[in-house]
ZABA-605823 format. One record per atom (N, C-alpha, C, O): residue number from 1; residue in one letter; atom name; y, z, x. Coordinates in Angstrom, 2 decimals, padded with zeros to 5 digits. Layout:
N
PT martor loba fiba      c2      c3      c1
PT    NUM    A   CA       Y       Z       X
...
END
This chain:
144
PT martor loba fiba      c2      c3      c1
PT      1    M    N -005.19 -011.78 -019.19
PT      1    M   CA -006.41 -011.25 -019.79
PT      1    M    C -007.06 -010.21 -018.87
PT      1    M    O -007.46 -009.15 -019.34
PT      2    A    N -007.17 -010.50 -017.56
PT      2    A   CA -007.81 -009.57 -016.64
PT      2    A    C -007.02 -008.26 -016.53
PT      2    A    O -007.62 -007.19 -016.43
PT      3    Q    N -005.69 -008.34 -016.56
PT      3    Q   CA -004.88 -007.13 -016.48
PT      3    Q    C -005.19 -006.18 -017.63
PT      3    Q    O -005.29 -004.97 -017.44
PT      4    R    N -005.36 -006.73 -018.83
PT      4    R   CA -005.66 -005.92 -019.99
PT      4    R    C -007.02 -005.21 -019.81
PT      4    R    O -007.17 -004.05 -020.17
PT      5    K    N -007.99 -005.92 -019.26
PT      5    K   CA -009.32 -005.35 -019.04
PT      5    K    C -009.29 -004.30 -017.94
PT      5    K    O -010.00 -003.30 -018.02
PT      6    T    N -008.47 -004.52 -016.92
PT      6    T   CA -008.37 -003.57 -015.83
PT      6    T    C -007.97 -002.20 -016.35
PT      6    T    O -008.52 -001.19 -015.91
PT      7    A    N -007.03 -002.15 -017.25
PT      7    A   CA -006.54 -000.89 -017.78
PT      7    A    C -007.63 -000.13 -018.54
PT      7    A    O -007.58  001.10 -018.61
PT      8    G    N -008.58 -000.83 -019.11
PT      8    G   CA -009.61 -000.18 -019.92
PT      8    G    C -010.96 -000.08 -019.25
PT      8    G    O -011.94  000.24 -019.91
PT      9    F    N -011.04 -000.34 -017.94
PT      9    F   CA -012.31 -000.30 -017.20
PT      9    F    C -012.33  000.91 -016.28
PT      9    F    O -011.37  001.17 -015.56
PT     10    R    N -013.44  001.65 -016.31
PT     10    R   CA -013.56  002.85 -015.48
PT     10    R    C -014.99  003.00 -015.01
PT     10    R    O -015.93  002.83 -015.79
PT     11    L    N -015.15  003.34 -013.74
PT     11    L   CA -016.45  003.71 -013.18
PT     11    L    C -016.56  005.22 -013.33
PT     11    L    O -015.80  005.96 -012.71
PT     12    N    N -017.50  005.69 -014.16
PT     12    N   CA -017.64  007.12 -014.43
PT     12    N    C -018.42  007.86 -013.35
PT     12    N    O -018.02  008.93 -012.91
PT     13    W    N -019.52  007.27 -012.93
PT     13    W   CA -020.32  007.84 -011.85
PT     13    W    C -021.25  006.78 -011.27
PT     13    W    O -021.47  005.73 -011.87
PT     14    M    N -021.77  007.10 -010.10
PT     14    M   CA -022.71  006.20 -009.43
PT     14    M    C -023.67  007.05 -008.63
PT     14    M    O -023.30  008.10 -008.10
PT     15    N    N -024.93  006.59 -008.53
PT     15    N   CA -025.85  007.27 -007.64
PT     15    N    C -026.68  006.25 -006.87
PT     15    N    O -026.80  005.10 -007.27
PT     16    L    N -027.25  006.71 -005.77
PT     16    L   CA -028.15  005.93 -004.95
PT     16    L    C -029.45  006.71 -004.84
PT     16    L    O -029.44  007.90 -004.54
PT     17    R    N -030.57  006.04 -005.10
PT     17    R   CA -031.89  006.67 -005.07
PT     17    R    C -032.82  005.92 -004.14
PT     17    R    O -032.65  004.72 -003.90
PT     18    D    N -033.81  006.63 -003.64
PT     18    D   CA -034.95  005.98 -003.02
PT     18    D    C -035.69  005.30 -004.17
PT     18    D    O -036.20  005.98 -005.06
PT     19    A    N -035.75  003.97 -004.17
PT     19    A   CA -036.32  003.25 -005.31
PT     19    A    C -037.81  003.53 -005.49
PT     19    A    O -038.32  003.41 -006.60
PT     20    E    N -038.50  003.91 -004.42
PT     20    E   CA -039.93  004.18 -004.53
PT     20    E    C -040.21  005.55 -005.13
PT     20    E    O -041.08  005.68 -005.99
PT     21    S    N -039.48  006.57 -004.68
PT     21    S   CA -039.73  007.94 -005.17
PT     21    S    C -038.86  008.31 -006.37
PT     21    S    O -039.21  009.21 -007.14
PT     22    G    N -037.72  007.62 -006.54
PT     22    G   CA -036.78  007.94 -007.60
PT     22    G    C -035.86  009.10 -007.25
PT     22    G    O -035.02  009.48 -008.07
PT     23    K    N -035.99  009.66 -006.06
PT     23    K   CA -035.17  010.80 -005.65
PT     23    K    C -033.72  010.37 -005.40
PT     23    K    O -033.45  009.42 -004.66
PT     24    V    N -032.79  011.10 -006.03
PT     24    V   CA -031.36  010.83 -005.83
PT     24    V    C -030.98  011.29 -004.42
PT     24    V    O -031.20  012.44 -004.05
PT     25    L    N -030.40  010.38 -003.64
PT     25    L   CA -029.97  010.68 -002.28
PT     25    L    C -028.46  010.88 -002.18
PT     25    L    O -027.98  011.57 -001.28
PT     26    W    N -027.73  010.27 -003.11
PT     26    W   CA -026.27  010.42 -003.13
PT     26    W    C -025.79  010.20 -004.55
PT     26    W    O -026.31  009.34 -005.27
PT     27    Q    N -024.79  010.98 -004.97
PT     27    Q   CA -024.16  010.77 -006.28
PT     27    Q    C -022.69  011.10 -006.16
PT     27    Q    O -022.30  012.05 -005.49
PT     28    G    N -021.87  010.30 -006.84
PT     28    G   CA -020.43  010.54 -006.84
PT     28    G    C -019.85  010.25 -008.21
PT     28    G    O -020.35  009.40 -008.95
PT     29    D    N -018.78  010.98 -008.54
PT     29    D   CA -018.14  010.76 -009.84
PT     29    D    C -016.67  010.34 -009.70
PT     29    D    O -015.91  010.38 -010.66
PT     30    E    N -016.29  009.94 -008.49
PT     30    E   CA -014.94  009.41 -008.27
PT     30    E    C -014.89  007.99 -008.82
PT     30    E    O -015.83  007.22 -008.62
PT     31    D    N -013.81  007.63 -009.50
PT     31    D   CA -013.65  006.28 -010.00
PT     31    D    C -013.27  005.38 -008.83
PT     31    D    O -012.10  005.27 -008.46
PT     32    M    N -014.28  004.74 -008.25
PT     32    M   CA -014.07  003.91 -007.06
PT     32    M    C -013.57  002.52 -007.40
PT     32    M    O -013.52  001.65 -006.52
PT     33    T    N -013.20  002.28 -008.66
PT     33    T   CA -012.61  000.98 -009.01
PT     33    T    C -011.11  000.97 -008.74
PT     33    T    O -010.48 -000.08 -008.80
PT     34    L    N -010.54  002.13 -008.44
PT     34    L   CA -009.11  002.21 -008.15
PT     34    L    C -008.86  001.54 -006.80
PT     34    L    O -009.37  001.99 -005.77
PT     35    S    N -008.09  000.48 -006.80
PT     35    S   CA -007.96 -000.35 -005.60
PT     35    S    C -006.75 -000.01 -004.74
PT     35    S    O -006.46 -000.72 -003.77
PT     36    N    N -006.03  001.05 -005.06
PT     36    N   CA -004.82  001.36 -004.30
PT     36    N    C -005.10  002.19 -003.05
PT     36    N    O -004.17  002.57 -002.33
PT     37    K    N -006.39  002.47 -002.77
PT     37    K   CA -006.72  003.21 -001.55
PT     37    K    C -008.13  002.86 -001.11
PT     37    K    O -008.93  002.34 -001.89
PT     38    E    N -008.41  003.16  000.15
PT     38    E   CA -009.78  003.01  000.64
PT     38    E    C -010.51  004.31  000.35
PT     38    E    O -010.08  005.38  000.79
PT     39    H    N -011.59  004.23 -000.39
PT     39    H   CA -012.38  005.41 -000.74
PT     39    H    C -013.34  005.73  000.41
PT     39    H    O -013.54  004.91  001.30
PT     40    E    N -013.93  006.92  000.36
PT     40    E   CA -014.92  007.32  001.36
PT     40    E    C -016.14  007.88  000.66
PT     40    E    O -016.03  008.51 -000.39
PT     41    A    N -017.31  007.63  001.25
PT     41    A   CA -018.56  008.21  000.74
PT     41    A    C -019.37  008.72  001.92
PT     41    A    O -019.50  008.03  002.94
PT     42    R    N -019.89  009.91  001.78
PT     42    R   CA -020.77  010.51  002.80
PT     42    R    C -022.19  010.44  002.25
PT     42    R    O -022.56  011.16  001.33
PT     43    V    N -022.97  009.56  002.86
PT     43    V   CA -024.31  009.24  002.38
PT     43    V    C -025.33  009.72  003.41
PT     43    V    O -025.14  009.50  004.60
PT     44    P    N -026.41  010.38  002.96
PT     44    P   CA -027.43  010.82  003.93
PT     44    P    C -028.01  009.64  004.70
PT     44    P    O -028.36  008.61  004.11
PT     45    K    N -028.11  009.79  006.03
PT     45    K   CA -028.59  008.68  006.85
PT     45    K    C -030.04  008.32  006.54
PT     45    K    O -030.48  007.22  006.87
PT     46    K    N -030.79  009.22  005.91
PT     46    K   CA -032.18  008.90  005.58
PT     46    K    C -032.28  007.75  004.56
PT     46    K    O -033.35  007.18  004.38
PT     47    I    N -031.17  007.42  003.90
PT     47    I   CA -031.18  006.28  002.97
PT     47    I    C -031.48  004.99  003.72
PT     47    I    O -032.02  004.04  003.14
PT     48    L    N -031.14  004.93  005.01
PT     48    L   CA -031.38  003.73  005.81
PT     48    L    C -032.87  003.53  006.11
PT     48    L    O -033.26  002.45  006.55
PT     49    K    N -033.69  004.54  005.87
PT     49    K   CA -035.13  004.43  006.08
PT     49    K    C -035.87  003.98  004.81
PT     49    K    O -037.06  003.67  004.87
PT     50    C    N -035.17  003.93  003.68
PT     50    C   CA -035.79  003.51  002.42
PT     50    C    C -036.09  002.01  002.45
PT     50    C    O -035.29  001.22  002.95
PT     51    R    N -037.24  001.63  001.91
PT     51    R   CA -037.58  000.20  001.84
PT     51    R    C -036.74 -000.50  000.78
PT     51    R    O -036.44 -001.68  000.90
PT     52    S    N -036.37  000.25 -000.26
PT     52    S   CA -035.46 -000.27 -001.27
PT     52    S    C -034.68  000.89 -001.86
PT     52    S    O -035.17  002.02 -001.93
PT     53    V    N -033.46  000.59 -002.28
PT     53    V   CA -032.55  001.60 -002.83
PT     53    V    C -032.17  001.16 -004.25
PT     53    V    O -031.87  000.00 -004.50
PT     54    S    N -032.19  002.12 -005.15
PT     54    S   CA -031.74  001.88 -006.52
PT     54    S    C -030.31  002.38 -006.64
PT     54    S    O -030.02  003.53 -006.31
PT     55    R    N -029.42  001.50 -007.11
PT     55    R   CA -028.04  001.89 -007.34
PT     55    R    C -027.83  001.92 -008.85
PT     55    R    O -028.11  000.94 -009.54
PT     56    E    N -027.36  003.05 -009.35
PT     56    E   CA -027.11  003.20 -010.78
PT     56    E    C -025.62  003.45 -010.97
PT     56    E    O -025.06  004.37 -010.38
PT     57    I    N -025.00  002.63 -011.82
PT     57    I   CA -023.57  002.72 -012.09
PT     57    I    C -023.40  003.02 -013.57
PT     57    I    O -024.03  002.38 -014.42
PT     58    N    N -022.55  003.99 -013.88
PT     58    N   CA -022.19  004.26 -015.27
PT     58    N    C -020.71  003.92 -015.41
PT     58    N    O -019.86  004.44 -014.68
PT     59    F    N -020.41  003.02 -016.36
PT     59    F   CA -019.03  002.56 -016.52
PT     59    F    C -018.66  002.50 -017.99
PT     59    F    O -019.52  002.42 -018.86
PT     60    S    N -017.35  002.55 -018.23
PT     60    S   CA -016.80  002.43 -019.59
PT     60    S    C -015.82  001.27 -019.61
PT     60    S    O -015.12  001.00 -018.64
PT     61    S    N -015.79  000.59 -020.76
PT     61    S   CA -014.85 -000.51 -020.94
PT     61    S    C -014.28 -000.45 -022.35
PT     61    S    O -015.02 -000.41 -023.33
PT     62    E    N -012.96 -000.45 -022.44
PT     62    E   CA -012.30 -000.51 -023.74
PT     62    E    C -012.35 -001.92 -024.31
PT     62    E    O -012.28 -002.11 -025.52
PT     63    Q    N -012.46 -002.91 -023.42
PT     63    Q   CA -012.40 -004.31 -023.82
PT     63    Q    C -013.79 -004.95 -023.80
PT     63    Q    O -014.68 -004.52 -023.07
PT     64    E    N -013.95 -005.96 -024.62
PT     64    E   CA -015.15 -006.79 -024.59
PT     64    E    C -015.16 -007.59 -023.29
PT     64    E    O -014.13 -008.07 -022.84
PT     65    M    N -016.34 -007.72 -022.71
PT     65    M   CA -016.52 -008.60 -021.55
PT     65    M    C -017.73 -009.48 -021.84
PT     65    M    O -018.81 -008.98 -022.18
PT     66    K    N -017.54 -010.77 -021.70
PT     66    K   CA -018.61 -011.71 -022.03
PT     66    K    C -019.60 -011.90 -020.89
PT     66    K    O -020.78 -012.14 -021.12
PT     67    R    N -019.11 -011.80 -019.65
PT     67    R   CA -019.99 -012.03 -018.50
PT     67    R    C -019.60 -011.06 -017.38
PT     67    R    O -019.03 -011.47 -016.36
PT     68    F    N -019.92 -009.80 -017.57
PT     68    F   CA -019.60 -008.77 -016.58
PT     68    F    C -020.53 -008.93 -015.38
PT     68    F    O -021.75 -009.05 -015.53
PT     69    R    N -019.94 -008.92 -014.20
PT     69    R   CA -020.73 -009.08 -012.99
PT     69    R    C -020.00 -008.42 -011.82
PT     69    R    O -018.83 -008.05 -011.93
PT     70    L    N -020.71 -008.28 -010.71
PT     70    L   CA -020.06 -007.76 -009.52
PT     70    L    C -020.52 -008.51 -008.29
PT     70    L    O -021.62 -009.06 -008.25
PT     71    E    N -019.66 -008.52 -007.31
PT     71    E   CA -019.96 -009.08 -005.99
PT     71    E    C -019.69 -007.97 -004.98
PT     71    E    O -018.66 -007.30 -005.04
PT     72    Q    N -020.62 -007.79 -004.06
PT     72    Q   CA -020.42 -006.80 -003.00
PT     72    Q    C -020.57 -007.46 -001.64
PT     72    Q    O -021.44 -008.29 -001.42
PT     73    R    N -019.69 -007.06 -000.76
PT     73    R   CA -019.76 -007.52  000.62
PT     73    R    C -019.76 -006.28  001.51
PT     73    R    O -018.93 -005.37  001.35
PT     74    V    N -020.70 -006.26  002.44
PT     74    V   CA -020.82 -005.15  003.37
PT     74    V    C -020.29 -005.62  004.71
PT     74    V    O -020.79 -006.58  005.29
PT     75    Y    N -019.26 -004.93  005.20
PT     75    Y   CA -018.61 -005.28  006.46
PT     75    Y    C -018.93 -004.24  007.52
PT     75    Y    O -018.92 -003.04  007.25
PT     76    L    N -019.20 -004.71  008.72
PT     76    L   CA -019.30 -003.84  009.89
PT     76    L    C -018.19 -004.29  010.82
PT     76    L    O -018.23 -005.40  011.36
PT     77    N    N -017.19 -003.43  011.01
PT     77    N   CA -016.03 -003.77  011.85
PT     77    N    C -015.45 -005.13  011.46
PT     77    N    O -015.18 -005.96  012.32
PT     78    S    N -015.26 -005.35  010.18
PT     78    S   CA -014.66 -006.54  009.57
PT     78    S    C -015.53 -007.81  009.61
PT     78    S    O -015.08 -008.87  009.18
PT     79    D    N -016.77 -007.72  010.11
PT     79    D   CA -017.71 -008.85  010.04
PT     79    D    C -018.66 -008.63  008.87
PT     79    D    O -019.17 -007.52  008.70
PT     80    I    N -018.91 -009.66  008.07
PT     80    I   CA -019.81 -009.51  006.92
PT     80    I    C -021.25 -009.39  007.40
PT     80    I    O -021.77 -010.26  008.12
PT     81    L    N -021.89 -008.29  006.99
PT     81    L   CA -023.32 -008.08  007.28
PT     81    L    C -024.19 -008.61  006.15
PT     81    L    O -025.20 -009.28  006.40
PT     82    E    N -023.79 -008.30  004.90
PT     82    E   CA -024.59 -008.67  003.74
PT     82    E    C -023.67 -008.97  002.57
PT     82    E    O -022.53 -008.50  002.51
PT     83    E    N -024.17 -009.78  001.64
PT     83    E   CA -023.49 -010.05  000.38
PT     83    E    C -024.52 -009.93 -000.74
PT     83    E    O -025.65 -010.38 -000.60
PT     84    W    N -024.09 -009.32 -001.85
PT     84    W   CA -024.96 -009.17 -003.02
PT     84    W    C -024.19 -009.60 -004.25
PT     84    W    O -022.98 -009.37 -004.36
PT     85    F    N -024.90 -010.24 -005.18
PT     85    F   CA -024.30 -010.70 -006.43
PT     85    F    C -025.18 -010.21 -007.58
PT     85    F    O -026.39 -010.46 -007.59
PT     86    F    N -024.58 -009.52 -008.54
PT     86    F   CA -025.33 -008.96 -009.67
PT     86    F    C -024.63 -009.32 -010.98
PT     86    F    O -023.41 -009.29 -011.08
PT     87    E    N -025.43 -009.65 -011.99
PT     87    E   CA -024.92 -009.99 -013.33
PT     87    E    C -025.37 -008.93 -014.32
PT     87    E    O -026.55 -008.60 -014.38
PT     88    F    N -024.44 -008.41 -015.10
PT     88    F   CA -024.76 -007.47 -016.18
PT     88    F    C -024.83 -008.21 -017.51
PT     88    F    O -025.76 -008.01 -018.29
PT     89    G    N -023.84 -009.07 -017.76
PT     89    G   CA -023.80 -009.82 -019.01
PT     89    G    C -022.75 -009.27 -019.96
PT     89    G    O -021.67 -008.87 -019.54
PT     90    Y    N -023.09 -009.25 -021.23
PT     90    Y   CA -022.15 -008.88 -022.29
PT     90    Y    C -021.90 -007.37 -022.33
PT     90    Y    O -022.84 -006.58 -022.22
PT     91    V    N -020.63 -006.97 -022.48
PT     91    V   CA -020.24 -005.57 -022.62
PT     91    V    C -019.53 -005.41 -023.96
PT     91    V    O -018.55 -006.11 -024.24
PT     92    I    N -020.03 -004.50 -024.76
PT     92    I   CA -019.46 -004.20 -026.07
PT     92    I    C -018.13 -003.47 -025.88
PT     92    I    O -018.07 -002.55 -025.06
PT     93    P    N -017.07 -003.84 -026.60
PT     93    P   CA -015.79 -003.12 -026.46
PT     93    P    C -015.95 -001.65 -026.87
PT     93    P    O -016.67 -001.33 -027.82
PT     94    G    N -015.28 -000.78 -026.13
PT     94    G   CA -015.33  000.66 -026.43
PT     94    G    C -016.65  001.30 -026.06
PT     94    G    O -017.00  002.35 -026.61
PT     95    S    N -017.40  000.70 -025.14
PT     95    S   CA -018.73  001.21 -024.81
PT     95    S    C -018.79  001.87 -023.44
PT     95    S    O -017.95  001.63 -022.57
PT     96    T    N -019.81  002.70 -023.26
PT     96    T   CA -020.17  003.26 -021.97
PT     96    T    C -021.58  002.78 -021.68
PT     96    T    O -022.47  002.86 -022.53
PT     97    N    N -021.79  002.28 -020.46
PT     97    N   CA -023.05  001.63 -020.09
PT     97    N    C -023.55  002.14 -018.76
PT     97    N    O -022.77  002.57 -017.91
PT     98    T    N -024.85  002.09 -018.59
PT     98    T   CA -025.47  002.41 -017.30
PT     98    T    C -026.18  001.16 -016.81
PT     98    T    O -026.90  000.50 -017.56
PT     99    W    N -025.96  000.84 -015.54
PT     99    W   CA -026.46 -000.40 -014.95
PT     99    W    C -027.17 -000.03 -013.65
PT     99    W    O -026.59  000.59 -012.77
PT    100    Q    N -028.44 -000.44 -013.56
PT    100    Q   CA -029.24 -000.12 -012.37
PT    100    Q    C -029.65 -001.41 -011.67
PT    100    Q    O -030.06 -002.37 -012.31
PT    101    N    N -029.53 -001.42 -010.34
PT    101    N   CA -029.95 -002.54 -009.50
PT    101    N    C -030.81 -002.03 -008.37
PT    101    N    O -030.63 -000.90 -007.90
PT    102    I    N -031.74 -002.85 -007.93
PT    102    I   CA -032.56 -002.53 -006.76
PT    102    I    C -032.08 -003.39 -005.60
PT    102    I    O -031.93 -004.60 -005.73
PT    103    I    N -031.85 -002.74 -004.47
PT    103    I   CA -031.40 -003.43 -003.27
PT    103    I    C -032.49 -003.26 -002.22
PT    103    I    O -032.82 -002.14 -001.84
PT    104    E    N -033.04 -004.38 -001.76
PT    104    E   CA -034.11 -004.36 -000.76
PT    104    E    C -033.50 -004.19  000.63
PT    104    E    O -032.48 -004.81  000.95
PT    105    A    N -034.14 -003.37  001.44
PT    105    A   CA -033.65 -003.13  002.81
PT    105    A    C -034.06 -004.28  003.72
PT    105    A    O -035.02 -005.00  003.47
PT    106    A    N -033.30 -004.42  004.78
PT    106    A   CA -033.66 -005.38  005.82
PT    106    A    C -034.92 -004.88  006.53
PT    106    A    O -035.28 -003.71  006.41
PT    107    A    N -035.56 -005.74  007.26
PT    107    A   CA -036.74 -005.35  008.04
PT    107    A    C -036.33 -004.27  009.04
PT    107    A    O -035.20 -004.25  009.53
PT    108    T    N -037.26 -003.37  009.33
PT    108    T   CA -036.99 -002.26  010.26
PT    108    T    C -036.43 -002.77  011.58
PT    108    T    O -035.54 -002.14  012.16
PT    109    S    N -036.93 -003.90  012.06
PT    109    S   CA -036.47 -004.45  013.34
PT    109    S    C -035.01 -004.92  013.28
PT    109    S    O -034.37 -005.08  014.32
PT    110    Q    N -034.49 -005.13  012.07
PT    110    Q   CA -033.10 -005.60  011.92
PT    110    Q    C -032.13 -004.46  011.61
PT    110    Q    O -030.92 -004.69  011.54
PT    111    M    N -032.63 -003.26  011.43
PT    111    M   CA -031.76 -002.13  011.06
PT    111    M    C -030.89 -001.70  012.24
PT    111    M    O -031.34 -001.65  013.39
PT    112    I    N -029.65 -001.40  011.93
PT    112    I   CA -028.69 -000.92  012.93
PT    112    I    C -028.70  000.60  012.85
PT    112    I    O -028.71  001.15  011.75
PT    113    P    N -028.70  001.31  013.99
PT    113    P   CA -028.74  002.78  013.96
PT    113    P    C -027.55  003.37  013.20
PT    113    P    O -026.44  002.85  013.26
PT    114    P    N -027.80  004.49  012.49
PT    114    P   CA -026.71  005.13  011.71
PT    114    P    C -025.51  005.49  012.57
PT    114    P    O -024.38  005.46  012.08
PT    115    S    N -025.73  005.84  013.83
PT    115    S   CA -024.61  006.23  014.69
PT    115    S    C -023.63  005.07  014.91
PT    115    S    O -022.44  005.31  015.09
PT    116    L    N -024.11  003.84  014.88
PT    116    L   CA -023.23  002.68  015.03
PT    116    L    C -022.59  002.28  013.71
PT    116    L    O -021.49  001.72  013.69
PT    117    L    N -023.28  002.59  012.60
PT    117    L   CA -022.77  002.21  011.28
PT    117    L    C -021.74  003.19  010.74
PT    117    L    O -020.74  002.78  010.14
PT    118    S    N -021.97  004.48  010.96
PT    118    S   CA -021.17  005.53  010.33
PT    118    S    C -019.68  005.39  010.62
PT    118    S    O -019.26  005.40  011.78
PT    119    G    N -018.90  005.25  009.56
PT    119    G   CA -017.45  005.11  009.69
PT    119    G    C -017.00  003.70  009.99
PT    119    G    O -015.80  003.40  009.92
PT    120    N    N -017.93  002.82  010.33
PT    120    N   CA -017.60  001.44  010.66
PT    120    N    C -018.01  000.45  009.57
PT    120    N    O -017.72 -000.75  009.67
PT    121    V    N -018.68  000.95  008.53
PT    121    V   CA -019.12  000.11  007.42
PT    121    V    C -018.18  000.30  006.24
PT    121    V    O -017.89  001.43  005.84
PT    122    V    N -017.71 -000.82  005.69
PT    122    V   CA -016.90 -000.81  004.47
PT    122    V    C -017.59 -001.71  003.47
PT    122    V    O -017.92 -002.85  003.76
PT    123    I    N -017.80 -001.18  002.27
PT    123    I   CA -018.38 -001.96  001.18
PT    123    I    C -017.25 -002.33  000.23
PT    123    I    O -016.60 -001.47 -000.35
PT    124    E    N -017.04 -003.62  000.09
PT    124    E   CA -016.02 -004.13 -000.83
PT    124    E    C -016.73 -004.58 -002.10
PT    124    E    O -017.63 -005.42 -002.05
PT    125    T    N -016.33 -004.02 -003.23
PT    125    T   CA -016.94 -004.36 -004.51
PT    125    T    C -015.88 -004.97 -005.41
PT    125    T    O -014.81 -004.40 -005.61
PT    126    S    N -016.21 -006.13 -005.95
PT    126    S   CA -015.33 -006.81 -006.91
PT    126    S    C -016.06 -006.92 -008.23
PT    126    S    O -017.18 -007.43 -008.30
PT    127    F    N -015.41 -006.43 -009.30
PT    127    F   CA -015.96 -006.52 -010.65
PT    127    F    C -015.26 -007.66 -011.36
PT    127    F    O -014.05 -007.84 -011.23
PT    128    Y    N -016.02 -008.45 -012.11
PT    128    Y   CA -015.48 -009.62 -012.80
PT    128    Y    C -015.97 -009.68 -014.25
PT    128    Y    O -017.03 -009.15 -014.59
PT    129    D    N -015.18 -010.33 -015.08
PT    129    D   CA -015.64 -010.84 -016.37
PT    129    D    C -015.56 -012.35 -016.22
PT    129    D    O -014.48 -012.93 -016.28
PT    130    G    N -016.70 -012.99 -016.02
PT    130    G   CA -016.71 -014.41 -015.68
PT    130    G    C -016.03 -014.61 -014.35
PT    130    G    O -016.49 -014.07 -013.34
PT    131    N    N -014.93 -015.38 -014.32
PT    131    N   CA -014.18 -015.60 -013.08
PT    131    N    C -012.93 -014.73 -012.98
PT    131    N    O -012.22 -014.79 -011.98
PT    132    D    N -012.66 -013.91 -014.01
PT    132    D   CA -011.49 -013.04 -014.01
PT    132    D    C -011.79 -011.74 -013.29
PT    132    D    O -012.67 -010.98 -013.72
PT    133    E    N -011.08 -011.47 -012.20
PT    133    E   CA -011.30 -010.22 -011.47
PT    133    E    C -010.74 -009.06 -012.27
PT    133    E    O -009.60 -009.10 -012.74
PT    134    I    N -011.55 -008.02 -012.42
PT    134    I   CA -011.14 -006.81 -013.13
PT    134    I    C -010.68 -005.76 -012.14
PT    134    I    O -009.70 -005.05 -012.37
PT    135    S    N -011.42 -005.66 -011.03
PT    135    S   CA -011.13 -004.62 -010.05
PT    135    S    C -011.75 -005.01 -008.72
PT    135    S    O -012.78 -005.68 -008.66
PT    136    R    N -011.09 -004.56 -007.64
PT    136    R   CA -011.65 -004.75 -006.28
PT    136    R    C -011.39 -003.45 -005.53
PT    136    R    O -010.27 -002.95 -005.51
PT    137    S    N -012.43 -002.92 -004.92
PT    137    S   CA -012.24 -001.67 -004.19
PT    137    S    C -013.03 -001.69 -002.89
PT    137    S    O -013.96 -002.48 -002.71
PT    138    K    N -012.63 -000.79 -001.99
PT    138    K   CA -013.30 -000.67 -000.69
PT    138    K    C -013.71  000.78 -000.50
PT    138    K    O -012.95  001.71 -000.78
PT    139    V    N -014.95  000.95  000.00
PT    139    V   CA -015.48  002.29  000.26
PT    139    V    C -015.99  002.30  001.70
PT    139    V    O -016.87  001.52  002.06
PT    140    R    N -015.44  003.20  002.51
PT    140    R   CA -015.91  003.38  003.89
PT    140    R    C -017.08  004.37  003.85
PT    140    R    O -016.98  005.43  003.25
PT    141    I    N -018.18  004.00  004.50
PT    141    I   CA -019.40  004.79  004.46
PT    141    I    C -019.57  005.59  005.75
PT    141    I    O -019.46  005.06  006.86
PT    142    Y    N -019.82  006.88  005.55
PT    142    Y   CA -020.16  007.77  006.68
PT    142    Y    C -021.58  008.25  006.44
PT    142    Y    O -021.89  008.80  005.38
PT    143    Y    N -022.45  008.05  007.42
PT    143    Y   CA -023.85  008.50  007.32
PT    143    Y    C -023.95  009.88  007.94
PT    143    Y    O -023.65  010.07  009.12
PT    144    V    N -024.38  010.82  007.13
PT    144    V   CA -024.44  012.23  007.56
PT    144    V    C -025.86  012.74  007.59
PT    144    V    O -026.09  013.90  007.93
END
């Protein structure tokens, strides 16, 4: 069942915004659900100063999904720094959807300088329909 959904699932675009101002800080249109390679993203380091970040994902699915969700793990040199779990819910077959989440920043005293993070952070994202994995991908982050 998951294999069939994998073939019909695509990430069309994604952006990251300062959640307070709404200003887009990074946007990409690469389908980062493709798991056969490690992707790269060059994100402005000023995003680390935001109190909260809005992530907006636009995706398409040919198949119905009853409980679409994602899990993200943020690694620094292979150690987990953070984990996030988000639920979207029902996805209509043959639909294109936009999904927005707010991610709260750690306290300023807990922030790691961009120079130590850049190139050493990998975000692993797993998309699921219930417990069936649809896609897993890794994105290495460079702060510019």
